[in-house]
DSSP file (Angstrom, degrees, kcal/mol; ACC not computed):
  #  RESIDUE AA STRUCTURE BP1 BP2  ACC     N-H-->O    O-->H-N    N-H-->O    O-->H-N    TCO  KAPPA ALPHA  PHI   PSI    X-CA   Y-CA   Z-CA
    1    1 A M    >>        0   0    0      0, 0.0     3,-1.4     0, 0.0     4,-0.6   0.000 360.0 360.0 360.0 -30.2  -91.8   30.1  -46.4
    2    2 A G  T 34  +     0   0    0      1,-0.3     3,-0.4     2,-0.2     0, 0.0   0.739 360.0  65.7 -65.2 -23.2  -89.8   29.7  -43.1
    3    3 A D  T 34 S+     0   0    0      1,-0.2    -1,-0.3     3,-0.0     3,-0.1   0.699  98.5  54.5 -72.5 -16.5  -91.6   26.3  -42.5
    4    4 A H  T <4 S+     0   0    0     -3,-1.4     2,-0.5     1,-0.2    -1,-0.2   0.671 109.0  42.8 -92.1 -19.1  -89.9   24.9  -45.6
    5    5 A F     <  +     0   0    0     -4,-0.6     2,-0.4    -3,-0.4    -1,-0.2  -0.969  63.8 158.5-134.5 118.4  -86.2   25.6  -44.7
    6    6 A K        -     0   0    0     -2,-0.5     2,-0.5    -3,-0.1    -3,-0.0  -0.999  23.0-159.1-138.9 141.6  -84.8   25.0  -41.2
    7    7 A A        -     0   0    0     -2,-0.4     2,-1.1    75,-0.1     3,-0.1  -0.977   9.4-155.1-119.1 116.9  -81.2   24.5  -40.1
    8    8 A D     >  -     0   0    0     -2,-0.5     4,-1.7     1,-0.2     3,-0.3  -0.777  10.4-174.7 -94.4  96.3  -80.9   22.8  -36.7
    9    9 A T  H  > S+     0   0    0     -2,-1.1     4,-1.7     1,-0.2    -1,-0.2   0.754  82.3  58.5 -66.6 -24.4  -77.5   24.1  -35.5
   10   10 A D  H  > S+     0   0    0      2,-0.2     4,-2.4     1,-0.2    -1,-0.2   0.901 105.3  50.1 -67.9 -39.4  -77.6   21.9  -32.4
   11   11 A Q  H  > S+     0   0    0     -3,-0.3     4,-2.2     1,-0.2    -2,-0.2   0.871 107.9  53.6 -66.3 -35.7  -78.0   18.9  -34.7
   12   12 A L  H  X S+     0   0    0     -4,-1.7     4,-2.2     2,-0.2    -1,-0.2   0.860 107.2  51.5 -64.9 -35.7  -75.0   20.1  -36.7
   13   13 A D  H  X S+     0   0    0     -4,-1.7     4,-2.6     2,-0.2    -2,-0.2   0.928 110.0  49.3 -63.8 -45.0  -73.0   20.3  -33.4
   14   14 A R  H  X S+     0   0    0     -4,-2.4     4,-2.2     1,-0.2    -2,-0.2   0.879 109.7  51.6 -61.4 -37.1  -74.0   16.7  -32.7
   15   15 A F  H  X S+     0   0    0     -4,-2.2     4,-2.7     2,-0.2    -1,-0.2   0.927 109.3  49.6 -67.2 -43.9  -73.0   15.6  -36.1
   16   16 A V  H  X S+     0   0    0     -4,-2.2     4,-2.8     1,-0.2     5,-0.2   0.948 111.1  49.6 -59.5 -47.5  -69.5   17.2  -35.7
   17   17 A K  H  X S+     0   0    0     -4,-2.6     4,-2.1     1,-0.2    -1,-0.2   0.889 110.5  51.0 -58.4 -39.9  -69.0   15.5  -32.4
   18   18 A S  H  X S+     0   0    0     -4,-2.2     4,-2.0     2,-0.2    -1,-0.2   0.912 110.4  48.6 -63.4 -43.1  -70.0   12.2  -34.0
   19   19 A L  H  X S+     0   0    0     -4,-2.7     4,-1.8     1,-0.2    -2,-0.2   0.913 111.5  49.6 -63.9 -42.5  -67.5   12.7  -36.8
   20   20 A Q  H  X S+     0   0    0     -4,-2.8     4,-1.8     1,-0.2    -1,-0.2   0.872 110.3  50.7 -67.1 -33.6  -64.8   13.6  -34.3
   21   21 A Q  H  X S+     0   0    0     -4,-2.1     4,-2.7    -5,-0.2    -1,-0.2   0.859 107.2  54.1 -69.7 -33.8  -65.6   10.5  -32.2
   22   22 A S  H  X S+     0   0    0     -4,-2.0     4,-2.3     2,-0.2    -1,-0.2   0.849 106.1  52.2 -67.1 -32.3  -65.4    8.3  -35.3
   23   23 A L  H  X S+     0   0    0     -4,-1.8     4,-2.6     2,-0.2    -2,-0.2   0.920 110.9  47.7 -65.8 -43.5  -61.9    9.7  -36.0
   24   24 A K  H  X S+     0   0    0     -4,-1.8     4,-2.6     2,-0.2    -2,-0.2   0.926 113.1  48.0 -63.7 -44.3  -60.9    8.8  -32.4
   25   25 A D  H  X S+     0   0    0     -4,-2.7     4,-2.4     2,-0.2    -2,-0.2   0.924 112.0  49.6 -64.7 -42.4  -62.4    5.3  -32.8
   26   26 A L  H  X S+     0   0    0     -4,-2.3     4,-2.5     1,-0.2    -2,-0.2   0.935 112.6  47.2 -61.3 -48.6  -60.7    4.7  -36.1
   27   27 A D  H  X S+     0   0    0     -4,-2.6     4,-2.6     1,-0.2    -1,-0.2   0.904 112.1  49.7 -63.1 -39.8  -57.3    5.8  -34.8
   28   28 A E  H  X S+     0   0    0     -4,-2.6     4,-2.5     2,-0.2    -1,-0.2   0.912 110.6  49.9 -65.5 -39.4  -57.6    3.6  -31.7
   29   29 A A  H  X S+     0   0    0     -4,-2.4     4,-2.1     2,-0.2    -2,-0.2   0.933 112.4  47.9 -63.5 -44.3  -58.6    0.6  -33.8
   30   30 A R  H  X S+     0   0    0     -4,-2.5     4,-1.5     1,-0.2    -2,-0.2   0.917 112.3  48.7 -64.6 -42.5  -55.5    1.2  -36.1
   31   31 A K  H  X S+     0   0    0     -4,-2.6     4,-0.7     2,-0.2    -1,-0.2   0.886 110.1  51.7 -63.8 -39.5  -53.2    1.6  -33.1
   32   32 A A  H >< S+     0   0    0     -4,-2.5     3,-0.8     1,-0.2     4,-0.3   0.911 111.8  47.3 -65.5 -38.9  -54.5   -1.6  -31.5
   33   33 A L  H >< S+     0   0    0     -4,-2.1     3,-1.3     1,-0.2    -1,-0.2   0.787  99.0  68.8 -72.9 -26.6  -53.9   -3.5  -34.7
   34   34 A S  H 3< S+     0   0    0     -4,-1.5    -1,-0.2     1,-0.3    -2,-0.2   0.740  92.5  59.4 -66.9 -21.3  -50.4   -2.1  -35.1
   35   35 A H  T << S+     0   0    0     -3,-0.8     2,-0.7    -4,-0.7    -1,-0.3   0.667  86.1  88.5 -79.9 -16.2  -49.2   -4.1  -32.1
   36   36 A V    <   -     0   0    0     -3,-1.3     2,-0.4    -4,-0.3     3,-0.0  -0.727  69.1-155.0 -85.3 118.8  -50.2   -7.4  -33.7
   37   37 A R    >   -     0   0    0     -2,-0.7     3,-1.7     1,-0.1     4,-0.3  -0.747  17.7-132.7 -97.1 142.6  -47.3   -8.7  -35.7
   38   38 A A  G >> S+     0   0    0     -2,-0.4     3,-1.9     1,-0.3     4,-0.8   0.828 103.4  66.1 -62.8 -31.9  -47.9  -11.0  -38.6
   39   39 A D  G 34 S+     0   0    0      1,-0.3    -1,-0.3     2,-0.2     8,-0.1   0.552  93.9  62.2 -72.8  -1.9  -45.1  -13.3  -37.4
   40   40 A Q  G <4 S+     0   0    0     -3,-1.7    -1,-0.3     1,-0.1    -2,-0.2   0.538  95.2  63.1 -89.4 -10.2  -47.2  -14.1  -34.3
   41   41 A I  T <4 S-     0   0    0     -3,-1.9     2,-0.3    -4,-0.3    -2,-0.2   0.915 102.0-106.9 -90.2 -44.8  -50.0  -15.6  -36.3
   42   42 A G  S  < S+     0   0    0     -4,-0.8    -1,-0.1     1,-0.3     5,-0.0  -0.794  72.8  48.1 161.9-118.2  -48.7  -18.6  -38.1
   43   43 A T  S  > S-     0   0    0     -2,-0.3     4,-2.8     1,-0.1    -1,-0.3  -0.077  70.5-115.7 -65.9 161.9  -47.7  -19.6  -41.6
   44   44 A A  H  > S+     0   0    0      1,-0.2     4,-2.6     2,-0.2     5,-0.2   0.903 117.1  51.1 -63.5 -41.2  -45.6  -17.5  -43.9
   45   45 A R  H  > S+     0   0    0      2,-0.2     4,-2.1     1,-0.2    -1,-0.2   0.912 112.4  45.1 -65.2 -41.4  -48.5  -17.0  -46.3
   46   46 A L  H  > S+     0   0    0      2,-0.2     4,-2.4     1,-0.2    -2,-0.2   0.901 111.7  53.3 -65.5 -43.0  -50.8  -15.9  -43.5
   47   47 A D  H  X S+     0   0    0     -4,-2.8     4,-2.4     1,-0.2    -2,-0.2   0.924 110.0  48.2 -57.8 -46.4  -48.1  -13.6  -42.1
   48   48 A E  H  X S+     0   0    0     -4,-2.6     4,-2.5     1,-0.2    -1,-0.2   0.906 110.8  50.2 -62.9 -41.8  -47.6  -12.0  -45.5
   49   49 A A  H  X S+     0   0    0     -4,-2.1     4,-2.3     1,-0.2    -1,-0.2   0.903 111.2  49.1 -65.3 -38.3  -51.4  -11.5  -45.9
   50   50 A C  H  X S+     0   0    0     -4,-2.4     4,-2.6     2,-0.2    -1,-0.2   0.903 110.4  50.3 -66.0 -40.6  -51.6   -9.9  -42.5
   51   51 A D  H  X S+     0   0    0     -4,-2.4     4,-2.2     2,-0.2    -2,-0.2   0.924 111.7  48.4 -64.1 -42.1  -48.6   -7.6  -43.3
   52   52 A T  H  X S+     0   0    0     -4,-2.5     4,-2.4     1,-0.2    -2,-0.2   0.904 111.4  50.2 -65.8 -38.9  -50.3   -6.6  -46.5
   53   53 A F  H  X S+     0   0    0     -4,-2.3     4,-3.7     2,-0.2     5,-0.2   0.923 108.7  52.9 -62.4 -44.7  -53.6   -6.0  -44.7
   54   54 A Q  H  X S+     0   0    0     -4,-2.6     4,-2.6     1,-0.2    -2,-0.2   0.918 110.2  47.1 -56.0 -46.4  -51.8   -3.8  -42.1
   55   55 A E  H  X S+     0   0    0     -4,-2.2     4,-2.3     2,-0.2    -1,-0.2   0.939 116.1  43.8 -63.6 -48.4  -50.3   -1.7  -44.8
   56   56 A K  H  X S+     0   0    0     -4,-2.4     4,-3.2     2,-0.2     5,-0.3   0.922 113.4  51.3 -63.8 -44.2  -53.6   -1.3  -46.6
   57   57 A W  H  X S+     0   0    0     -4,-3.7     4,-2.7     2,-0.2     5,-0.2   0.913 110.9  48.8 -59.6 -42.9  -55.6   -0.7  -43.4
   58   58 A K  H  X S+     0   0    0     -4,-2.6     4,-2.2    -5,-0.2    -2,-0.2   0.946 115.4  43.6 -62.5 -48.4  -53.1    2.0  -42.3
   59   59 A Y  H  X S+     0   0    0     -4,-2.3     4,-2.3     1,-0.2    -2,-0.2   0.943 116.9  46.3 -62.0 -49.1  -53.3    3.8  -45.6
   60   60 A G  H  X S+     0   0    0     -4,-3.2     4,-2.5     1,-0.2    -1,-0.2   0.875 112.4  49.3 -63.2 -40.5  -57.0    3.5  -45.9
   61   61 A S  H  X S+     0   0    0     -4,-2.7     4,-2.5    -5,-0.3    -1,-0.2   0.878 110.6  51.1 -69.2 -37.3  -57.6    4.6  -42.3
   62   62 A E  H  X S+     0   0    0     -4,-2.2     4,-2.1    -5,-0.2    -2,-0.2   0.912 111.8  47.0 -66.4 -40.3  -55.4    7.6  -42.8
   63   63 A Q  H  X S+     0   0    0     -4,-2.3     4,-2.1     2,-0.2    -2,-0.2   0.930 113.4  48.6 -65.7 -43.2  -57.3    8.6  -46.0
   64   64 A L  H  X S+     0   0    0     -4,-2.5     4,-2.8     1,-0.2     5,-0.2   0.886 108.6  54.1 -63.8 -38.8  -60.6    8.1  -44.2
   65   65 A S  H  X S+     0   0    0     -4,-2.5     4,-2.5     1,-0.2    -1,-0.2   0.916 108.0  49.4 -59.4 -44.4  -59.4   10.2  -41.3
   66   66 A E  H  X S+     0   0    0     -4,-2.1     4,-1.9     1,-0.2    -2,-0.2   0.914 112.6  47.6 -61.4 -42.8  -58.5   13.1  -43.7
   67   67 A M  H  X S+     0   0    0     -4,-2.1     4,-2.5     2,-0.2    -2,-0.2   0.911 111.9  48.7 -65.5 -42.4  -61.9   12.9  -45.4
   68   68 A I  H  X S+     0   0    0     -4,-2.8     4,-2.6     1,-0.2    -1,-0.2   0.890 111.0  51.6 -64.4 -37.3  -63.8   12.8  -42.1
   69   69 A G  H  X S+     0   0    0     -4,-2.5     4,-2.1    -5,-0.2    -1,-0.2   0.879 109.7  49.0 -65.7 -36.9  -61.8   15.8  -40.9
   70   70 A A  H  X S+     0   0    0     -4,-1.9     4,-2.2     2,-0.2    -2,-0.2   0.910 112.4  48.2 -67.6 -44.2  -62.6   17.7  -44.0
   71   71 A I  H  X S+     0   0    0     -4,-2.5     4,-2.5     2,-0.2     5,-0.2   0.927 109.8  52.8 -62.5 -44.0  -66.3   16.9  -43.6
   72   72 A S  H  X S+     0   0    0     -4,-2.6     4,-2.4     1,-0.2    -1,-0.2   0.919 110.1  47.8 -58.6 -45.2  -66.2   17.9  -40.0
   73   73 A E  H  X S+     0   0    0     -4,-2.1     4,-2.1     1,-0.2    -1,-0.2   0.869 110.8  51.7 -64.8 -35.9  -64.7   21.3  -40.9
   74   74 A G  H  X S+     0   0    0     -4,-2.2     4,-2.4     2,-0.2    -2,-0.2   0.894 109.9  48.3 -65.4 -41.8  -67.2   21.9  -43.6
   75   75 A V  H  X S+     0   0    0     -4,-2.5     4,-2.5     2,-0.2    -2,-0.2   0.909 111.2  51.3 -66.9 -40.8  -70.1   21.1  -41.2
   76   76 A K  H  X S+     0   0    0     -4,-2.4     4,-2.4    -5,-0.2    -2,-0.2   0.931 110.5  48.5 -60.4 -44.1  -68.6   23.5  -38.6
   77   77 A A  H  X S+     0   0    0     -4,-2.1     4,-2.1     1,-0.2    -2,-0.2   0.917 111.9  49.6 -63.5 -43.1  -68.3   26.3  -41.3
   78   78 A N  H  X S+     0   0    0     -4,-2.4     4,-2.6     2,-0.2    -1,-0.2   0.900 108.6  52.6 -62.2 -41.8  -71.9   25.7  -42.3
   79   79 A K  H  X S+     0   0    0     -4,-2.5     4,-2.4     1,-0.2    -2,-0.2   0.923 109.9  48.0 -59.4 -45.7  -73.1   25.9  -38.8
   80   80 A L  H  X S+     0   0    0     -4,-2.4     4,-2.2     1,-0.2    -1,-0.2   0.892 111.0  52.0 -63.9 -37.0  -71.3   29.2  -38.3
   81   81 A S  H  X S+     0   0    0     -4,-2.1     4,-2.6     2,-0.2    -2,-0.2   0.918 109.9  48.6 -64.8 -44.0  -72.8   30.5  -41.5
   82   82 A Y  H  X S+     0   0    0     -4,-2.6     4,-2.5     1,-0.2    -2,-0.2   0.911 111.5  50.0 -62.4 -42.2  -76.4   29.5  -40.4
   83   83 A E  H  X S+     0   0    0     -4,-2.4     4,-2.1     2,-0.2    -1,-0.2   0.905 111.9  47.2 -63.8 -41.3  -75.9   31.2  -37.1
   84   84 A A  H  X S+     0   0    0     -4,-2.2     4,-2.8     2,-0.2     5,-0.2   0.893 111.4  52.1 -66.5 -39.8  -74.6   34.4  -38.7
   85   85 A L  H  X S+     0   0    0     -4,-2.6     4,-2.7     2,-0.2     5,-0.2   0.930 109.9  48.1 -59.3 -47.6  -77.6   34.3  -41.2
   86   86 A E  H  X S+     0   0    0     -4,-2.5     4,-2.2     2,-0.2    -2,-0.2   0.897 113.7  47.6 -62.3 -41.6  -80.0   33.9  -38.3
   87   87 A E  H  X S+     0   0    0     -4,-2.1     4,-2.1     2,-0.2    -2,-0.2   0.917 113.5  46.6 -68.2 -43.4  -78.4   36.8  -36.4
   88   88 A N  H  X S+     0   0    0     -4,-2.8     4,-2.3     2,-0.2    -2,-0.2   0.885 112.9  49.9 -64.6 -40.2  -78.3   39.1  -39.5
   89   89 A L  H  X S+     0   0    0     -4,-2.7     4,-2.4    -5,-0.2    -2,-0.2   0.895 110.1  50.7 -67.5 -38.8  -81.9   38.2  -40.3
   90   90 A A  H  X S+     0   0    0     -4,-2.2     4,-2.3    -5,-0.2    -2,-0.2   0.929 111.4  48.0 -63.2 -44.5  -83.0   39.0  -36.7
   91   91 A Q  H  X S+     0   0    0     -4,-2.1     4,-2.3     2,-0.2    -2,-0.2   0.898 111.7  49.6 -64.2 -41.3  -81.3   42.3  -36.8
   92   92 A A  H  X S+     0   0    0     -4,-2.3     4,-2.5     2,-0.2    -1,-0.2   0.915 110.5  50.2 -62.0 -43.5  -82.8   43.2  -40.1
   93   93 A L  H  X S+     0   0    0     -4,-2.4     4,-2.7     2,-0.2    -2,-0.2   0.897 109.2  51.5 -62.3 -42.3  -86.3   42.3  -38.9
   94   94 A K  H  X S+     0   0    0     -4,-2.3     4,-2.7     2,-0.2    -1,-0.2   0.920 110.6  48.7 -60.3 -45.0  -85.8   44.5  -35.8
   95   95 A K  H  X S+     0   0    0     -4,-2.3     4,-2.6     2,-0.2    -2,-0.2   0.915 111.3  49.6 -60.9 -42.1  -84.8   47.4  -37.9
   96   96 A M  H  X S+     0   0    0     -4,-2.5     4,-2.8     2,-0.2    -2,-0.2   0.916 111.7  48.9 -63.3 -42.5  -87.7   46.9  -40.2
   97   97 A G  H  X S+     0   0    0     -4,-2.7     4,-2.4     2,-0.2    -2,-0.2   0.907 112.5  47.9 -62.0 -43.7  -90.1   46.8  -37.2
   98   98 A A  H  X S+     0   0    0     -4,-2.7     4,-2.3     2,-0.2    -2,-0.2   0.896 113.1  48.0 -64.7 -40.5  -88.6   49.9  -35.7
   99   99 A T  H  X S+     0   0    0     -4,-2.6     4,-2.6     2,-0.2     5,-0.2   0.922 112.4  49.0 -66.3 -45.5  -88.8   51.7  -39.0
  100  100 A A  H  X S+     0   0    0     -4,-2.8     4,-2.2     2,-0.2    -2,-0.2   0.889 112.8  47.7 -61.6 -40.4  -92.4   50.6  -39.5
  101  101 A A  H  X S+     0   0    0     -4,-2.4     4,-2.1     2,-0.2    -1,-0.2   0.897 112.4  48.9 -68.7 -39.6  -93.3   51.7  -36.0
  102  102 A A  H  X S+     0   0    0     -4,-2.3     4,-1.5     2,-0.2    -2,-0.2   0.911 113.8  46.2 -64.9 -43.3  -91.6   55.1  -36.5
  103  103 A N  H  X S+     0   0    0     -4,-2.6     4,-1.0     1,-0.2    -2,-0.2   0.865 112.5  50.4 -69.4 -36.7  -93.4   55.6  -39.8
  104  104 A A  H  < S+     0   0    0     -4,-2.2     4,-0.3    -5,-0.2    -1,-0.2   0.877 111.7  48.3 -70.7 -35.9  -96.8   54.6  -38.3
  105  105 A G  H  < S+     0   0    0     -4,-2.1     3,-0.5     1,-0.2    -1,-0.2   0.787 110.0  52.0 -73.0 -27.3  -96.3   57.0  -35.4
  106  106 A G  H  < S+     0   0    0     -4,-1.5    -1,-0.2     1,-0.2    -2,-0.2   0.687 103.3  57.4 -83.2 -18.1  -95.3   59.9  -37.6
  107  107 A T     <        0   0    0     -4,-1.0    -1,-0.2     1,-0.2    -2,-0.2   0.443 360.0 360.0 -95.8   2.5  -98.3   59.6  -39.9
  108  108 A N              0   0    0     -3,-0.5    -1,-0.2    -4,-0.3    -2,-0.1   0.470 360.0 360.0 -80.0 360.0 -101.0   60.0  -37.2
């Protein structure tokens, strides 16, 4: 049965780091674009379109950052749960082994 379910906690760590890096990259891209002013680009219509894009990009990137942060926290919590499960299972198996050995030694 153990062959069918495996949790790779190292992979979960790598996933969390990847999510955190994506947050940094998204924030850096947003900050880089915030320095570009629409009035530097050209026509009034293009300037207005750029301002609108900047507003939507800022809102969207903030929403995405919140979602990525929540996913990251969820993955961290799952990783900790898997580690606790593994530790508890190992302790239970050791107790069972010790009990079985004691019972086998006492019945001879």
